[in-house]
C-alpha positions as CSV (number, residue, x, y, z in Angstrom):
1,M,14.0,-26.1,-9.8
2,K,15.5,-22.7,-10.7
3,V,14.5,-19.5,-8.8
4,L,15.7,-16.2,-10.2
5,F,16.1,-13.4,-7.5
6,T,16.5,-9.8,-8.5
7,K,17.4,-8.7,-5.0
8,N,20.6,-9.9,-3.2
9,Y,19.6,-11.3,0.1
10,G,23.1,-12.5,1.0
11,K,24.6,-16.0,1.0
12,E,23.4,-16.9,4.4
13,K,19.7,-16.4,3.1
14,F,20.3,-17.8,-0.5
15,D,21.8,-21.1,1.1
16,K,18.6,-21.4,3.1
17,I,16.7,-21.4,-0.1
18,R,19.1,-23.8,-1.6
19,E,18.5,-26.2,1.3
20,L,15.0,-26.3,0.2
21,G,16.2,-27.8,-3.1
22,Y,16.3,-24.9,-5.3
23,E,19.0,-23.7,-7.7
24,V,19.4,-20.0,-6.8
25,I,20.6,-17.4,-9.4
26,Y,20.8,-13.7,-8.9
27,Y,20.8,-10.8,-11.3
28,D,20.3,-7.2,-10.1
29,E,16.7,-5.8,-10.7
30,N,17.8,-2.6,-12.5
31,S,20.0,-4.4,-15.1
32,V,18.7,-7.9,-15.5
33,T,18.2,-8.9,-19.1
34,N,17.2,-12.1,-21.0
35,N,19.7,-14.5,-21.4
36,A,20.0,-18.4,-21.5
37,D,20.3,-18.5,-17.5
38,V,17.2,-16.3,-16.9
39,N,15.1,-17.7,-19.3
40,N,15.1,-21.1,-17.8
41,A,14.1,-19.9,-14.4
42,D,11.0,-21.7,-13.0
43,I,10.3,-19.0,-10.4
44,L,10.9,-15.2,-10.3
45,V,11.1,-13.4,-7.1
46,T,11.2,-9.7,-7.6
47,Y,9.6,-6.2,-7.7
48,N,9.8,-4.7,-11.0
49,P,12.5,-5.6,-13.5
50,F,10.2,-5.6,-16.3
51,K,11.4,-2.6,-18.2
52,T,14.6,-4.5,-19.2
53,L,13.4,-8.3,-18.6
54,D,10.8,-9.7,-21.2
55,I,9.0,-12.5,-19.2
56,S,7.6,-13.7,-22.3
57,K,10.7,-15.2,-23.2
58,M,10.9,-17.2,-19.9
59,N,9.3,-20.2,-21.2
60,N,9.7,-22.4,-18.0
61,L,8.1,-19.6,-15.6
62,K,5.6,-21.0,-13.3
63,Y,5.3,-18.6,-10.4
64,I,6.1,-14.9,-9.6
65,Q,6.6,-13.9,-6.1
66,T,6.6,-10.1,-5.9
67,T,8.2,-8.1,-2.9
68,S,5.4,-5.7,-3.2
69,I,1.9,-5.5,-2.1
70,G,0.6,-3.9,-5.4
71,V,1.1,-6.3,-8.6
72,D,0.2,-3.6,-11.1
73,Q,3.9,-3.3,-12.3
74,I,3.6,-6.9,-13.8
75,P,3.0,-7.0,-17.6
76,L,-0.3,-9.4,-17.1
77,D,-0.9,-9.4,-20.8
78,K,2.3,-11.5,-21.2
79,I,1.3,-14.1,-18.8
80,I,-2.5,-14.1,-18.5
81,D,-2.6,-17.2,-20.9
82,R,0.3,-19.1,-19.5
83,D,-1.5,-20.2,-15.9
84,I,1.4,-18.5,-14.1
85,I,0.8,-18.2,-10.4
86,I,1.4,-14.7,-8.8
87,A,1.8,-14.1,-5.2
88,N,2.3,-10.8,-3.4
89,N,3.8,-9.6,-0.2
90,K,0.5,-8.9,1.4
91,G,1.1,-8.0,5.1
92,G,4.9,-7.3,4.6
93,Y,4.5,-3.8,4.9
94,S,1.4,-3.5,6.8
95,V,3.1,-2.6,10.2
96,P,5.0,0.5,9.0
97,I,2.0,1.5,6.9
98,G,-0.2,1.2,9.7
99,E,2.2,3.4,12.0
100,W,2.2,5.9,9.4
101,I,-1.5,6.1,9.1
102,V,-1.5,6.9,12.8
103,M,1.3,9.2,12.8
104,S,-0.5,11.3,9.8
105,I,-3.7,11.4,11.6
106,L,-2.1,12.7,14.9
107,E,-0.1,15.1,12.7
108,I,-3.1,16.8,11.5
109,Y,-5.1,16.9,14.6
110,K,-2.2,18.1,16.5
111,N,-1.1,20.5,13.5
112,S,2.5,19.3,14.1
113,K,3.4,20.8,10.7
114,K,2.6,24.4,11.8
115,L,4.3,23.9,15.0
116,H,7.4,22.7,13.2
117,E,7.4,25.6,10.7
118,Q,7.4,27.8,14.0
119,Q,10.4,25.9,15.3
120,L,12.3,26.4,12.1
121,N,11.5,30.2,12.2
122,K,12.6,30.5,16.1
123,K,9.0,31.8,16.6
124,W,7.3,31.0,20.1
125,K,3.7,31.3,19.9
126,V,0.9,29.0,21.4
127,N,-1.1,27.3,18.8
128,F,-4.9,26.9,19.7
129,S,-5.9,25.0,16.7
130,I,-5.0,21.9,18.1
131,A,-7.8,19.2,18.4
132,E,-8.3,16.0,20.2
133,L,-8.5,12.6,18.5
134,S,-10.8,11.4,21.3
135,G,-14.4,10.8,20.2
136,K,-13.9,11.0,16.5
137,K,-15.0,8.5,14.1
138,I,-12.3,7.0,11.7
139,G,-13.5,5.3,8.5
140,F,-11.3,3.0,6.4
141,L,-11.9,2.1,2.9
142,G,-10.6,-1.6,2.9
143,T,-10.4,-3.6,6.0
144,G,-7.3,-5.7,4.9
145,T,-3.9,-5.9,6.4
146,L,-3.1,-2.2,6.2
147,A,-6.4,-0.9,7.6
148,T,-6.2,-3.6,10.3
149,E,-2.7,-2.7,11.6
150,A,-3.6,0.9,11.8
151,A,-7.0,0.1,13.5
152,K,-5.4,-2.1,16.1
153,R,-2.9,0.7,16.9
154,L,-5.8,3.3,17.2
155,Q,-7.6,1.1,19.9
156,G,-6.1,3.2,22.9
157,F,-7.3,6.5,21.5
158,D,-10.9,6.4,22.3
159,V,-12.2,6.4,18.7
160,E,-14.8,4.8,16.9
161,I,-13.5,2.7,14.0
162,W,-15.7,2.0,10.8
163,G,-14.7,-0.1,7.7
164,V,-15.4,-1.0,4.3
165,N,-15.3,-4.1,2.6
166,T,-16.8,-6.2,-0.4
167,T,-19.4,-7.7,1.6
168,G,-19.7,-5.6,5.0
169,N,-18.2,-8.4,7.0
170,N,-17.4,-7.6,10.5
171,K,-13.6,-7.7,11.1
172,N,-11.5,-7.4,14.4
173,Y,-10.6,-4.0,15.4
174,F,-13.6,-2.5,13.7
175,D,-16.6,-1.4,15.5
176,R,-18.8,-1.2,12.5
177,C,-18.4,-2.5,8.8
178,F,-20.3,-1.6,5.5
179,S,-20.3,-3.2,2.2
180,S,-18.8,-1.5,-0.8
181,E,-22.2,-0.5,-1.8
182,Q,-22.8,1.3,1.6
183,M,-19.5,3.1,1.2
184,D,-21.1,6.6,1.3
185,E,-22.1,6.0,4.9
186,V,-18.4,6.4,5.8
187,F,-17.8,9.4,4.0
188,K,-21.0,11.2,5.2
189,N,-20.4,10.3,9.1
190,C,-16.7,9.7,9.6
191,D,-14.3,12.6,10.9
192,T,-11.3,11.1,9.2
193,V,-11.5,8.7,5.9
194,V,-8.5,6.4,5.2
195,A,-8.1,4.9,1.9
196,T,-6.1,1.6,2.0
197,I,-7.9,-0.1,-1.1
198,P,-5.8,-1.4,-4.2
199,A,-6.2,0.0,-7.6
200,T,-8.6,-2.4,-9.9
201,K,-11.0,-1.8,-12.6
202,D,-13.9,-1.0,-9.9
203,T,-11.8,1.3,-7.9
204,I,-9.9,3.5,-10.0
205,G,-11.1,7.2,-9.7
206,I,-13.9,5.9,-6.9
207,I,-12.6,8.7,-4.8
208,N,-13.9,11.9,-6.7
209,K,-16.0,15.0,-6.0
210,D,-19.1,13.1,-5.2
211,K,-17.1,11.5,-2.3
212,F,-15.6,14.7,-1.0
213,E,-19.0,16.6,-1.3
214,L,-20.3,13.9,1.1
215,M,-17.5,14.4,3.8
216,K,-17.8,16.8,6.7
217,K,-16.5,20.2,6.9
218,G,-13.2,20.1,8.6
219,S,-12.8,16.4,8.2
220,V,-9.7,14.6,7.3
221,F,-8.9,12.5,4.3
222,I,-5.6,10.3,3.9
223,N,-4.7,8.0,1.0
224,V,-2.2,5.1,1.4
225,G,-3.9,2.8,-1.2
226,R,-3.0,3.7,-4.7
227,G,-2.7,7.2,-6.1
228,N,-5.3,6.5,-9.1
229,I,-8.2,5.6,-6.7
230,V,-8.4,9.3,-6.1
231,N,-9.4,12.0,-8.7
232,E,-6.6,14.5,-7.8
233,K,-8.3,17.2,-9.7
234,D,-11.6,16.8,-7.9
235,L,-9.5,16.7,-4.4
236,I,-7.7,20.0,-5.2
237,M,-11.0,21.5,-5.9
238,Y,-12.1,20.5,-2.5
239,M,-8.8,20.9,-0.4
240,N,-10.0,24.1,1.7
241,K,-13.1,21.8,3.0
242,F,-10.6,19.7,5.2
243,R,-8.7,20.3,8.2
244,G,-6.0,18.1,6.6
245,V,-5.0,15.8,4.1
246,A,-2.1,13.3,4.0
247,L,-1.2,11.5,0.7
248,D,1.6,9.0,0.2
249,V,0.4,7.8,-3.3
250,F,-0.4,9.7,-6.3
251,E,-1.6,9.4,-9.8
252,N,1.7,9.9,-11.1
253,E,4.8,9.4,-9.3
254,P,7.2,11.1,-8.6
255,L,4.8,14.1,-8.0
256,D,5.6,16.7,-10.7
257,I,7.1,19.9,-9.2
258,S,4.2,21.6,-11.1
259,S,1.4,19.9,-9.3
260,E,-1.0,22.3,-7.5
261,L,-1.0,19.8,-4.6
262,W,2.4,21.3,-3.2
263,Q,0.8,24.6,-2.7
264,F,-1.7,23.7,0.1
265,D,-0.7,24.3,3.8
266,N,-3.1,21.8,4.9
267,L,-1.5,18.9,2.8
268,I,1.2,16.4,4.2
269,I,3.2,14.8,1.2
270,T,5.4,12.0,1.6
271,P,7.0,10.4,-1.5
272,H,5.4,6.8,-1.4
273,N,7.4,6.4,1.8
274,S,5.0,4.8,4.3
275,W,6.1,1.0,3.6
276,V,9.7,1.8,4.6
277,S,11.0,0.1,7.9
278,D,14.2,-1.2,9.4
279,K,12.6,-4.6,9.5
280,N,11.4,-4.9,5.9
281,Q,14.0,-7.0,4.6
282,E,13.9,-9.7,7.0
283,R,10.0,-9.7,6.9
284,T,10.0,-9.9,3.3
285,F,12.6,-12.6,3.0
286,N,10.7,-14.6,5.7
287,M,7.7,-14.6,3.6
288,I,9.6,-15.6,0.4
289,Y,11.1,-18.5,2.3
290,D,7.8,-19.8,3.6
291,N,6.1,-19.5,0.0
292,L,9.0,-21.2,-1.7
293,K,8.8,-24.0,1.0
294,N,5.2,-24.1,0.5
295,Y,5.8,-24.4,-3.3
296,I,8.1,-27.1,-3.6
297,E,6.2,-29.1,-1.0
298,N,3.0,-28.8,-3.2
299,K,1.2,-26.8,-0.3
300,P,-1.0,-23.7,-0.8
301,L,0.6,-20.3,-1.2
302,K,0.2,-17.3,0.8
303,N,-1.2,-14.3,-0.7
304,K,-1.9,-15.8,-3.9
305,I,-3.3,-13.5,-6.5
306,D,-6.5,-13.5,-8.5
307,I,-5.3,-12.0,-11.5
308,S,-8.9,-11.2,-12.9
309,K,-9.3,-8.9,-9.8
310,G,-5.9,-7.6,-9.5
311,Y,-5.4,-8.4,-5.8
């Protein structure tokens, strides 16, 4: 069975895959194109080679393992009728993203952006706009691995943590959970709302002026899910309502220099950077190895995607 990698994990790691019984081939993600070698691959382990790689020509393809959490980069129209398995890297970046969420919340309540500006300008001035996180309600849209890792890390801050998931099922590290139909309760009552949900047909544009209108004056909004779940025009209209906003994802990336979002002092912008970690490659390879081992042994795969739902 042949597996195509578009990232070079090195000879030692590729040899571990070979020991499972696979033939391993490698072509760089930025330049891989269709040829006889590529087209005969049974498995594709990749992020996003689809600008140059046409998977409709990979007639033996049975399974795509992505190194990302999101799978919206995959041209599903080319595989929807082929019964191809897709699995993602759910949980692979949850620790660094959870840390980024906590960092962003603290940066906003402690006004570290302003303090940093004062340092750059060599200005000594006590800032009295600092607030405590203690006693706040923090609501997460989504209670998956991203939200869970953040909620776990917030346990020592004396906060109440609410979550929203499809059914309202209780989850570890969350004090209260609500169903998707009850989502407005989080927007109305929480001091901070953190969006961690994926982009699906049901969630694109779901966070709009109606949701921002419900939120408290001086509250905090954070998005680390997908950029297109937020209506950015509506967010711009409501920016002055917030103590602070932190965005790591945007409707269009990279964020255009002409975007109005750049102008707000109460906005923290990071370039889809929350997932980055010195431990990513090892964690991702371990996930790939485990799933390839399961696949060749006819065992259930981790993180299998329901294409109809998009997650």
